[in-house]
PLY file of the C-alpha trace (Angstrom):
ply
format ascii 1.0
element vertex 86
property float x
property float y
property float z
element edge 85
property int vertex1
property int vertex2
end_header
-31.09 -2.25 40.95
-31.53 1.27 39.56
-33.39 1.73 36.30
-33.47 4.91 34.18
-36.60 6.91 34.85
-36.76 8.37 31.32
-35.86 6.98 27.94
-32.55 8.26 26.54
-33.23 10.24 23.39
-31.39 9.50 20.16
-29.69 12.89 20.40
-28.30 12.21 23.89
-27.28 8.69 22.90
-25.44 9.94 19.81
-23.72 12.74 21.76
-22.46 10.15 24.25
-21.13 8.01 21.40
-19.42 10.91 19.62
-16.03 9.88 21.06
-16.39 6.19 20.17
-15.20 6.58 16.57
-12.26 4.43 15.48
-9.17 6.04 14.05
-7.01 4.60 11.29
-3.78 2.99 12.45
-0.58 4.92 11.84
1.51 3.59 8.99
5.06 4.35 7.90
7.23 3.57 4.89
10.15 1.17 5.04
13.33 3.11 4.21
14.86 0.00 2.62
12.13 -1.18 0.21
9.55 1.66 0.32
6.72 -0.69 1.38
3.99 0.47 3.76
4.43 -1.04 7.23
3.40 -0.48 10.82
5.74 1.79 12.79
8.29 0.16 15.14
7.73 -3.22 13.46
9.94 -5.34 11.21
9.12 -4.87 7.53
7.55 -8.11 6.29
8.51 -7.42 2.70
12.28 -7.13 3.17
12.91 -8.11 6.83
14.69 -4.89 7.83
14.29 -3.02 11.12
16.24 0.15 11.97
18.58 -0.37 9.02
19.52 -3.95 9.88
18.47 -7.25 8.32
16.53 -8.99 11.09
14.43 -11.58 9.23
14.65 -13.28 5.89
12.37 -11.67 3.33
9.08 -13.44 2.66
8.33 -14.73 -0.81
5.50 -12.90 -2.50
2.28 -14.70 -3.40
2.78 -13.75 -7.06
5.53 -16.37 -7.40
3.25 -19.14 -6.10
2.26 -21.48 -8.92
-0.63 -23.18 -7.11
1.31 -26.32 -6.23
-0.35 -28.39 -3.55
-3.93 -27.80 -4.61
-5.93 -30.92 -5.29
-7.63 -31.27 -8.64
-11.38 -31.19 -7.98
-14.10 -30.61 -10.56
-16.09 -27.45 -10.17
-19.75 -27.51 -9.17
-20.76 -26.53 -12.71
-19.14 -29.69 -14.07
-20.90 -31.79 -11.40
-24.29 -30.34 -12.38
-23.79 -31.15 -16.07
-22.78 -34.74 -15.34
-25.83 -35.32 -13.12
-28.18 -33.97 -15.82
-26.74 -36.35 -18.43
-27.56 -39.43 -16.34
-31.27 -38.49 -16.04
0 1
1 2
2 3
3 4
4 5
5 6
6 7
7 8
8 9
9 10
10 11
11 12
12 13
13 14
14 15
15 16
16 17
17 18
18 19
19 20
20 21
21 22
22 23
23 24
24 25
25 26
26 27
27 28
28 29
29 30
30 31
31 32
32 33
33 34
34 35
35 36
36 37
37 38
38 39
39 40
40 41
41 42
42 43
43 44
44 45
45 46
46 47
47 48
48 49
49 50
50 51
51 52
52 53
53 54
54 55
55 56
56 57
57 58
58 59
59 60
60 61
61 62
62 63
63 64
64 65
65 66
66 67
67 68
68 69
69 70
70 71
71 72
72 73
73 74
74 75
75 76
76 77
77 78
78 79
79 80
80 81
81 82
82 83
83 84
84 85
């Protein structure tokens, strides 16, 4: 199997990698609700695509009241209770 005869310098390595940079994805604005969204994709905020309602709008996380979380004591409360028993 062939092996390089000379070590690749940092300059040559970096010149080879000069085209490996990532670009930011293109984003567009929903004409219905003015939210930022990916182009050619249904808007997740309002559910519109090309001027038509395609999906039902998602509920925002701001309206979530935390229902469904179990009540567990924090680790700070556990540490204070263990110190009291000593």
